[in-house]
C-alpha positions in Angstrom: -15.7 18.1 -33.6 -16.7 19.6 -30.2 -17.3 17.1 -27.5 -17.1 16.6 -23.8 -15.6 13.8 -21.8 -17.4 13.0 -18.5 -15.4 11.3 -15.8 -16.8 10.0 -12.6 -14.2 9.9 -9.8 -14.1 8.1 -6.5 -10.9 7.5 -4.5 -8.6 6.3 -7.3 -5.6 8.6 -7.6 -3.5 6.2 -9.7 -6.2 5.7 -12.2 -7.1 9.3 -12.3 -3.5 10.3 -12.9 -3.1 7.9 -15.8 -6.4 9.1 -17.3 -5.4 12.7 -17.1 -2.1 12.0 -18.8 -4.0 10.4 -21.7 -6.5 13.3 -21.9 -3.7 15.8 -22.0 -1.9 13.9 -24.7 -5.1 13.6 -26.7 -5.6 17.4 -26.4 -9.1 17.0 -25.0 -10.6 20.5 -24.6 -13.8 19.8 -22.7 -13.8 17.5 -19.7 -16.1 17.3 -16.7 -14.9 15.4 -13.6 -17.5 14.4 -11.1 -16.1 13.8 -7.7 -18.4 11.3 -6.1 -17.6 12.3 -2.5 -14.0 11.0 -2.6 -12.3 10.8 0.8 -8.8 10.1 -0.4 -6.6 13.3 0.0 -4.5 12.5 -3.0 -7.6 12.3 -5.2 -8.9 15.5 -3.8 -5.6 17.2 -4.5 -5.5 16.0 -8.1 -9.1 17.3 -8.6 -8.1 20.7 -7.2 -5.4 20.9 -9.8 -7.7 19.8 -12.6 -10.2 22.5 -11.7 -7.7 25.0 -13.1 -8.1 23.5 -16.6 -11.4 21.6 -16.7 -14.7 21.5 -14.8 -14.8 19.7 -11.5 -18.2 19.0 -9.8 -18.4 17.7 -6.3 -21.2 15.5 -5.0 -21.9 16.0 -1.3 -22.3 12.2 -0.9 -21.5 9.1 -3.0 -24.2 8.8 -5.7 -22.6 5.9 -7.5 -21.5 5.7 -11.1 -24.7 6.3 -13.0 -25.9 9.3 -11.0 -22.4 10.8 -11.1 -22.2 10.4 -14.9 -25.7 11.8 -15.3 -24.8 14.8 -13.2 -21.8 15.5 -15.4 -23.9 15.1 -18.6 -26.4 17.8 -17.3 -23.5 20.2 -17.1 -22.4 19.6 -20.7 -22.8 22.3 -23.3 -21.6 20.3 -26.3 -23.8 18.1 -28.5 -21.5 15.0 -28.2 -20.6 13.5 -24.8 
C-alpha cells in the first residue's frame, strides 16, 4: 500500500529524533514534515537532514497543528494519508 505520513513539527528535537528513528525502522517511503516556524536550531538542523530523504515544508509563521497538517496533506500525492 502506498501512503504518506504527515508530521507537523515545532521545536521538539528529542521527539522528532525518536519519531524519525521509528519511521526509518518501519521503512516509511513517503513522509512530509511541516516545520511550523520552529526556532530551535537543533530542530532546524534535523529538518535539514530529513530534507535529503523526505519532503520538508516550512511555514513562514506558526500556523498551529491543524493548519500545519492540512498544508502537509495538500502536498500529498498518495491516496492514503
